[in-house]
C-alpha positions as CSV (number, residue, x, y, z in Angstrom):
1,M,-21.0,-6.6,24.2
2,P,-18.0,-5.4,22.2
3,I,-17.2,-7.4,19.0
4,L,-13.5,-7.1,19.7
5,D,-11.4,-8.2,22.7
6,P,-9.7,-5.1,24.1
7,D,-6.5,-7.2,24.7
8,R,-6.4,-8.7,21.3
9,L,-3.0,-9.5,19.9
10,F,-1.2,-9.0,23.2
11,P,1.0,-11.8,24.8
12,L,-0.6,-14.4,27.0
13,D,1.7,-14.2,30.1
14,P,0.4,-11.6,32.6
15,R,3.6,-9.6,32.8
16,S,4.1,-9.1,29.1
17,R,0.4,-8.6,28.5
18,G,0.3,-5.8,31.1
19,L,3.3,-4.1,29.6
20,A,1.9,-4.4,26.1
21,R,-1.3,-2.9,27.2
22,A,0.6,0.0,28.8
23,L,2.8,0.5,25.7
24,Y,-0.3,0.5,23.5
25,K,-2.0,3.0,25.6
26,S,0.9,5.4,25.0
27,V,0.6,5.1,21.2
28,G,-3.0,4.0,20.4
29,D,-4.3,7.5,19.8
30,L,-1.3,9.0,18.0
31,P,-2.1,10.6,14.6
32,I,-2.0,8.3,11.6
33,I,0.7,8.8,8.9
34,S,-0.5,6.9,5.8
35,P,2.4,7.4,3.4
36,H,1.4,4.7,0.9
37,G,-2.1,3.7,-0.1
38,H,-4.7,3.4,-2.8
39,T,-7.6,5.5,-1.6
40,D,-9.3,7.5,-4.3
41,P,-8.3,11.2,-4.3
42,R,-11.8,12.0,-5.7
43,W,-13.2,11.2,-2.3
44,Y,-11.3,14.1,-0.7
45,A,-11.7,16.5,-3.7
46,E,-15.5,16.1,-4.1
47,N,-16.4,14.8,-0.6
48,P,-19.3,12.6,-1.8
49,A,-21.3,10.3,0.4
50,F,-20.3,6.7,0.0
51,P,-23.0,5.0,-2.0
52,D,-23.9,2.0,0.2
53,P,-22.4,-0.5,2.6
54,A,-21.6,-3.0,-0.1
55,Q,-19.7,-0.4,-2.2
56,L,-17.8,0.6,0.9
57,F,-16.9,-2.9,2.3
58,V,-17.2,-5.5,-0.3
59,T,-17.1,-4.6,-4.0
60,P,-13.8,-2.6,-4.0
61,D,-11.9,-4.9,-1.6
62,H,-9.9,-7.7,-3.2
63,Y,-9.0,-9.1,0.2
64,V,-12.7,-9.8,0.7
65,F,-14.0,-10.9,-2.7
66,R,-11.0,-13.1,-3.5
67,M,-11.8,-15.3,-0.4
68,L,-15.5,-15.5,-1.4
69,F,-14.5,-16.3,-5.0
70,S,-12.2,-19.1,-3.7
71,Q,-15.4,-20.7,-2.3
72,G,-17.2,-20.6,-5.6
73,I,-19.0,-17.3,-5.3
74,A,-18.9,-15.5,-8.7
75,L,-17.5,-12.0,-8.7
76,E,-20.5,-10.8,-10.6
77,R,-22.7,-11.6,-7.6
78,L,-20.5,-9.3,-5.5
79,G,-20.9,-6.4,-7.9
80,V,-17.3,-6.5,-9.2
81,P,-17.4,-4.6,-12.5
82,R,-16.6,-6.6,-15.7
83,A,-14.1,-5.3,-18.1
84,D,-16.4,-6.0,-21.0
85,G,-19.3,-4.2,-19.3
86,G,-21.3,-7.4,-18.8
87,P,-24.1,-7.6,-16.2
88,V,-23.2,-7.7,-12.5
89,E,-25.3,-7.4,-9.4
90,T,-25.9,-3.7,-8.6
91,D,-28.3,-3.9,-5.6
92,G,-26.3,-3.1,-2.5
93,R,-28.5,-5.0,-0.1
94,T,-28.4,-8.2,-2.2
95,I,-24.6,-8.0,-2.2
96,W,-24.5,-7.3,1.5
97,R,-26.7,-10.3,2.3
98,L,-24.5,-12.6,0.3
99,F,-21.4,-11.2,2.0
100,A,-23.0,-11.6,5.5
101,E,-24.1,-15.1,4.8
102,N,-20.5,-16.0,4.0
103,Y,-18.7,-13.8,6.5
104,H,-17.6,-16.9,8.4
105,L,-15.2,-17.6,5.5
106,L,-13.1,-14.7,6.8
107,R,-12.8,-16.0,10.4
108,A,-9.3,-15.4,11.9
109,T,-8.2,-13.4,8.8
110,P,-6.9,-9.9,8.9
111,S,-9.9,-8.8,6.9
112,A,-12.3,-9.9,9.6
113,M,-10.4,-8.0,12.2
114,W,-10.3,-4.9,10.1
115,I,-14.0,-5.1,9.2
116,D,-15.1,-5.8,12.8
117,H,-13.0,-2.8,13.9
118,A,-14.7,-0.6,11.4
119,L,-18.2,-1.8,12.3
120,Q,-17.6,-1.3,16.0
121,H,-15.4,1.8,16.2
122,V,-16.5,3.7,13.1
123,F,-20.2,2.8,12.9
124,G,-21.0,1.8,16.5
125,V,-22.3,-1.7,15.5
126,E,-22.7,-3.9,18.5
127,D,-23.8,-7.2,16.8
128,R,-21.7,-9.7,14.9
129,L,-22.2,-9.7,11.2
130,N,-24.0,-12.8,9.9
131,A,-27.1,-13.8,7.9
132,A,-29.5,-13.0,10.8
133,T,-28.1,-9.5,11.4
134,A,-27.3,-8.6,7.8
135,D,-30.4,-6.4,7.1
136,A,-30.3,-4.5,10.4
137,I,-26.6,-3.7,10.1
138,Y,-27.1,-2.7,6.4
139,D,-29.9,-0.3,7.5
140,H,-27.7,1.1,10.3
141,L,-24.7,1.6,8.0
142,S,-26.9,3.2,5.3
143,D,-28.3,5.6,7.8
144,C,-24.8,6.6,8.9
145,L,-23.6,7.0,5.3
146,G,-26.4,9.4,4.6
147,R,-25.0,11.8,7.2
148,D,-22.4,14.5,6.7
149,D,-20.2,13.2,9.5
150,Y,-19.6,10.0,7.4
151,R,-18.4,11.7,4.3
152,P,-14.7,11.3,3.4
153,R,-13.4,14.5,4.8
154,A,-15.2,14.1,8.1
155,L,-13.9,10.5,8.5
156,F,-10.4,11.7,7.6
157,E,-10.5,14.1,10.4
158,R,-12.2,11.6,12.8
159,F,-9.5,9.0,12.0
160,N,-6.9,11.6,13.1
161,I,-5.0,11.2,9.8
162,A,-2.1,13.7,9.7
163,A,-1.2,12.9,6.1
164,I,-2.2,10.4,3.5
165,A,-0.6,9.6,0.1
166,T,-2.5,8.3,-2.8
167,T,-0.9,6.3,-5.6
168,D,-1.2,7.9,-9.0
169,S,-0.2,7.1,-12.5
170,A,2.6,9.1,-14.1
171,I,0.1,10.2,-16.7
172,D,-2.7,11.1,-14.3
173,P,-3.5,14.8,-14.7
174,L,-3.9,15.0,-10.9
175,D,-7.1,17.1,-11.3
176,H,-8.5,15.8,-8.0
177,H,-5.3,16.7,-6.1
178,K,-5.5,20.2,-7.7
179,A,-9.1,20.4,-6.5
180,I,-8.1,19.4,-3.0
181,R,-5.4,22.1,-3.0
182,A,-7.9,24.7,-4.3
183,S,-10.7,23.8,-1.9
184,G,-9.2,25.3,1.2
185,W,-9.8,22.1,3.1
186,T,-6.8,21.5,5.4
187,G,-6.5,17.7,5.2
188,R,-3.1,16.7,3.9
189,V,-3.6,14.5,0.9
190,I,-0.7,14.1,-1.5
191,P,0.0,12.1,-4.7
192,T,2.7,9.5,-5.2
193,Y,4.5,9.1,-8.5
194,R,3.7,5.6,-9.9
195,P,5.3,5.3,-13.4
196,D,4.5,1.6,-14.1
197,A,2.3,2.5,-17.1
198,V,5.3,4.2,-18.8
199,V,8.3,2.1,-17.6
200,D,6.9,-1.4,-18.0
201,P,6.9,-2.6,-21.7
202,D,4.3,-5.3,-20.7
203,F,1.8,-2.7,-19.4
204,P,-1.3,-2.4,-21.6
205,G,-1.0,0.5,-24.0
206,F,2.7,1.1,-23.1
207,A,3.6,3.0,-26.3
208,D,0.4,5.1,-26.2
209,N,1.0,5.9,-22.5
210,I,4.4,7.2,-23.4
211,A,2.9,9.3,-26.2
212,T,0.5,10.8,-23.7
213,M,3.3,11.6,-21.4
214,G,5.0,13.5,-24.2
215,E,1.8,15.4,-24.9
216,M,1.5,16.4,-21.2
217,T,5.1,17.6,-21.0
218,G,5.9,18.9,-24.4
219,E,8.9,16.5,-24.6
220,D,9.7,14.2,-27.5
221,T,9.2,10.9,-25.8
222,R,10.1,9.0,-28.9
223,S,13.8,9.7,-28.0
224,W,15.6,8.4,-24.9
225,D,16.6,11.8,-23.7
226,G,13.1,13.3,-24.3
227,Y,11.6,10.3,-22.5
228,L,13.8,10.9,-19.4
229,A,13.0,14.6,-19.6
230,A,9.3,13.9,-19.6
231,H,9.7,11.8,-16.4
232,R,11.5,14.7,-14.7
233,A,8.7,17.1,-15.7
234,R,6.0,14.8,-14.4
235,R,7.8,14.2,-11.2
236,A,8.1,18.0,-10.8
237,A,4.3,18.3,-11.3
238,F,3.7,15.7,-8.6
239,I,6.1,17.5,-6.2
240,E,4.3,20.7,-6.8
241,L,1.2,19.1,-5.4
242,G,3.1,17.8,-2.3
243,A,4.4,14.4,-3.5
244,T,7.4,13.1,-1.4
245,A,7.7,9.6,-2.9
246,S,7.6,7.5,-6.0
247,D,6.4,3.9,-6.1
248,H,7.5,1.1,-8.4
249,G,5.5,-2.1,-8.6
250,H,7.8,-4.5,-10.6
251,P,7.6,-8.2,-11.0
252,T,11.2,-8.5,-9.9
253,A,13.7,-6.3,-8.0
254,R,16.1,-6.4,-11.0
255,T,18.1,-3.3,-11.6
256,E,20.5,-2.4,-14.4
257,D,23.1,0.3,-15.0
258,I,23.9,0.1,-18.7
259,A,25.5,2.8,-20.9
260,P,23.2,5.5,-22.3
261,D,23.5,4.3,-25.9
262,Q,22.5,0.8,-24.8
263,A,19.6,2.1,-22.8
264,A,18.4,4.2,-25.8
265,S,18.5,1.1,-28.0
266,L,16.6,-0.9,-25.4
267,F,14.0,1.9,-25.1
268,A,13.5,1.9,-28.8
269,K,12.8,-1.9,-28.8
270,A,10.4,-1.4,-25.9
271,L,8.6,1.4,-27.7
272,A,8.3,-0.7,-30.8
273,G,6.9,-3.7,-28.9
274,D,9.9,-5.8,-29.9
275,C,11.3,-6.7,-26.4
276,T,11.8,-10.3,-25.3
277,A,10.6,-11.0,-21.8
278,D,14.2,-10.7,-20.5
279,E,14.7,-7.4,-22.3
280,A,11.4,-6.0,-20.9
281,D,12.7,-7.0,-17.4
282,A,16.0,-5.4,-18.2
283,F,14.3,-2.1,-19.2
284,R,12.3,-2.0,-16.0
285,G,15.5,-2.6,-14.1
286,Q,17.3,0.2,-16.0
287,M,14.4,2.5,-15.1
288,L,14.7,1.8,-11.4
289,T,18.3,3.1,-11.6
290,E,17.2,6.1,-13.7
291,M,14.5,6.9,-11.1
292,A,17.2,6.7,-8.4
293,R,19.3,9.2,-10.3
294,M,16.3,11.5,-10.5
295,S,15.7,11.1,-6.8
296,L,19.2,12.4,-6.1
297,D,18.1,15.6,-7.9
298,D,14.5,16.1,-6.7
299,G,14.4,14.2,-3.4
300,L,11.6,11.8,-4.0
301,V,11.8,8.7,-1.8
302,M,11.7,5.5,-3.8
303,Q,9.5,2.6,-2.9
304,I,10.1,-0.7,-4.6
305,H,7.2,-3.2,-4.4
306,A,8.6,-6.4,-6.0
307,G,7.6,-10.0,-6.2
308,S,4.0,-10.2,-7.3
309,H,2.9,-12.4,-10.2
310,R,0.2,-10.0,-11.3
311,N,-3.1,-11.3,-12.8
312,H,-2.2,-14.9,-12.4
313,S,-5.7,-16.0,-13.7
314,A,-5.9,-15.3,-17.4
315,A,-9.7,-15.8,-17.2
316,I,-10.2,-13.3,-14.4
317,F,-7.9,-10.8,-16.1
318,S,-9.7,-11.0,-19.4
319,Q,-13.2,-10.8,-17.8
320,F,-12.5,-8.3,-15.0
321,G,-9.1,-6.6,-15.6
322,R,-6.3,-5.8,-13.2
323,D,-6.3,-5.9,-9.4
324,K,-9.0,-8.5,-9.0
325,G,-7.5,-10.7,-6.3
326,C,-5.4,-12.9,-8.6
327,D,-2.0,-11.5,-7.8
328,I,0.2,-14.2,-6.2
329,P,3.6,-13.9,-4.3
330,T,6.7,-15.3,-6.0
331,R,10.3,-16.0,-5.0
332,T,12.3,-12.8,-5.2
333,D,16.0,-12.1,-5.3
334,Y,17.4,-8.8,-3.9
335,V,21.1,-9.4,-3.3
336,H,22.0,-9.8,-6.9
337,A,19.0,-7.9,-8.4
338,L,19.8,-4.6,-6.6
339,K,23.5,-4.7,-7.0
340,P,23.8,-2.6,-10.2
341,L,21.7,0.2,-8.6
342,L,23.6,-0.1,-5.3
343,D,27.0,-0.1,-7.0
344,A,26.0,3.2,-8.6
345,H,24.3,4.9,-5.7
346,G,24.0,2.6,-2.7
347,T,26.2,4.6,-0.4
348,D,24.9,8.1,-1.3
349,P,22.9,9.3,1.8
350,R,20.9,11.7,-0.4
351,L,19.0,8.7,-1.8
352,S,16.4,6.8,0.1
353,I,14.9,3.5,-1.1
354,I,12.2,1.6,0.8
355,L,12.1,-2.1,-0.1
356,F,8.9,-4.3,0.2
357,T,8.6,-8.0,-0.5
358,L,6.1,-10.7,-0.7
359,D,8.8,-13.3,-0.2
360,E,9.2,-13.7,3.6
361,T,12.2,-16.0,3.1
362,V,14.4,-13.1,2.2
363,F,13.8,-11.0,5.3
364,S,16.6,-12.4,7.4
365,R,18.7,-13.7,4.6
366,E,18.8,-10.7,2.2
367,L,16.7,-7.6,3.1
368,A,17.7,-7.1,6.7
369,P,21.5,-7.5,5.9
370,L,21.2,-5.2,3.0
371,A,19.3,-2.5,4.9
372,G,21.7,-3.0,7.8
373,V,24.6,-1.7,5.9
374,Y,23.5,0.4,2.9
375,P,22.7,4.0,3.8
376,T,20.2,4.2,1.0
377,L,18.0,1.3,2.0
378,K,15.2,0.9,4.5
379,L,12.7,-1.9,4.9
380,G,9.0,-1.3,4.3
381,P,6.6,-3.1,6.7
382,A,5.0,-6.5,6.1
383,W,3.1,-6.1,2.9
384,W,-0.1,-7.3,1.3
385,F,-0.4,-11.0,2.0
386,H,1.6,-10.6,5.1
387,D,0.0,-7.5,6.7
388,S,-1.5,-9.7,9.3
389,A,-0.7,-9.9,13.0
390,E,1.4,-13.0,12.3
391,G,3.1,-11.5,9.3
392,M,3.9,-8.3,11.2
393,R,5.4,-10.3,14.1
394,R,7.5,-12.4,11.8
395,F,8.8,-9.2,10.1
396,R,10.0,-7.9,13.5
397,E,11.4,-11.2,14.6
398,T,13.4,-11.8,11.4
399,T,14.7,-8.2,10.7
400,T,15.3,-6.6,14.0
401,E,18.4,-8.7,14.9
402,T,20.2,-7.4,11.8
403,A,18.6,-4.2,10.7
404,G,17.4,-2.9,14.0
405,F,14.3,-0.8,14.3
406,Y,15.7,2.3,12.7
407,N,16.4,0.8,9.3
408,T,12.6,0.2,9.0
409,V,9.9,2.8,8.3
410,G,7.2,2.1,10.8
411,F,3.9,1.1,9.2
412,N,1.8,2.0,6.2
413,D,-1.7,0.6,5.4
414,D,-1.5,0.2,1.6
415,T,-5.3,0.0,1.4
416,R,-8.2,1.0,-0.9
417,A,-10.7,0.4,1.9
418,F,-10.9,3.8,3.6
419,C,-12.6,2.6,6.8
420,S,-9.9,0.0,7.4
421,I,-7.2,2.6,7.8
422,P,-7.5,3.1,11.6
423,A,-8.1,-0.7,12.0
424,R,-4.8,-1.6,10.2
425,H,-2.8,1.0,12.1
426,D,-4.4,-0.3,15.3
427,V,-3.3,-3.9,14.5
428,A,0.3,-2.7,13.7
429,R,0.5,-0.8,16.9
430,R,-0.7,-3.7,19.0
431,V,1.6,-6.2,17.3
432,D,4.6,-3.9,17.8
433,C,3.7,-3.2,21.4
434,A,3.4,-7.0,22.0
435,Y,6.8,-7.6,20.4
436,L,8.4,-4.8,22.5
437,A,6.8,-6.1,25.7
438,T,8.3,-9.6,25.0
439,L,11.7,-8.0,24.4
440,V,11.5,-6.3,27.8
441,A,10.2,-9.4,29.6
442,T,13.1,-11.5,28.2
443,G,15.8,-8.9,29.1
444,R,16.6,-7.7,25.7
445,L,15.2,-4.1,25.8
446,D,15.0,-1.5,28.6
447,E,11.4,-0.7,29.5
448,G,12.0,3.1,29.0
449,D,13.5,2.4,25.6
450,A,10.4,0.3,24.7
451,Y,8.2,3.3,25.2
452,E,10.4,5.4,22.9
453,V,10.5,2.7,20.2
454,A,6.8,2.3,20.4
455,Q,6.3,6.0,19.5
456,D,8.9,5.7,16.7
457,L,7.2,2.6,15.1
458,A,3.7,4.1,15.4
459,Y,4.4,7.6,14.1
460,R,7.9,9.0,13.9
461,L,9.7,6.6,11.6
462,A,7.1,6.8,8.8
463,K,7.1,10.6,9.1
464,Q,10.8,10.8,8.8
465,A,11.3,8.1,6.1
466,Y,8.7,9.7,3.8
467,R,10.0,13.2,4.5
468,L,6.6,14.3,5.8
């Protein structure tokens, strides 16, 4: 018996459900455009076998281990590496058993749907995961992972991925992307320029990171002009390897547009480690505007991911480092925060900025009205804590009335968990088809138009927005 209901996420009333099913049938097998994510480029460069089921599904996935941690299960028991190199569980079967015994904690969460989808559709598992089935499923998965058709490149092709973008530090040498390019493999894997390490004065090793960027580019990054020139050089290196976008993960959406001499003075303070909290935020904001100016020249699409209080738990950050499930959404202002950038470049159609938020309260009040008028702005899909069926539906309901469909960019999966990519796109396509069916049933959208919009949301909009 299938683990998943074939009509999952579709409306309950028969007419809308039947139309949602038909719309989904028209888009369910379209190629996947994955323009923003966090998969490891090494997978595609070296094509190694994934080590074991726990390393594939549990240890790297903060969606999973944060829920188990919330119920008192130590991260060490789940194999999450400690920043200080302290002991953690390394036996995959032991980790998997613990995960399976506690899988009920994920009931009705997006993670459960993604994992169930991967187990059923990627690995052919027919039983539900629990303590009783843990060992049998582990053995089956291990057998699969030992085969060539479960290596990263084979799965990439089986998932029908047309293009995938990784997210890479500005000072990453991009050796894996160079290896992919040199290998002759035809899968399209491209980098994304993520400059947080060299634009955020609060980032660990900020000054050293900027020195590294200077060494990589031959620019004098101790000066403001040399620092900007180094960014341009690194962006060009990314573009040479196929990059079409930059990505900016800032605590706020603040932008600034101050005079060059003021910017140089602020940069000097940041480099010396003398910034106040407000000055650090101002510098990040100035760099968003500087990045926009560079995009006018080189064409990179900007993504702004704002509104996360990173590493909220000081204890977890000190013991395990960044990205360990303790990032928390915060209230975020966009109307006032983006105004300096928009005053400078907001009506220039050459610039494309995709906005993401963790603050759902701003969708109808701020983001949809902004994207509904400024040519530079488009809305990224429901992100992170809201990339659930409910969050995706709320996104459509609160933005379509003001921004329409065509000031949004379709869907991106934003994942580190490789086998969840088709699952996440499947959920997005089902939710969008359900929403479109409801619009048709309530007389707000022509049925023929619904089929066209379904294609746009599933495939075309992401391809166009990211210039792929």
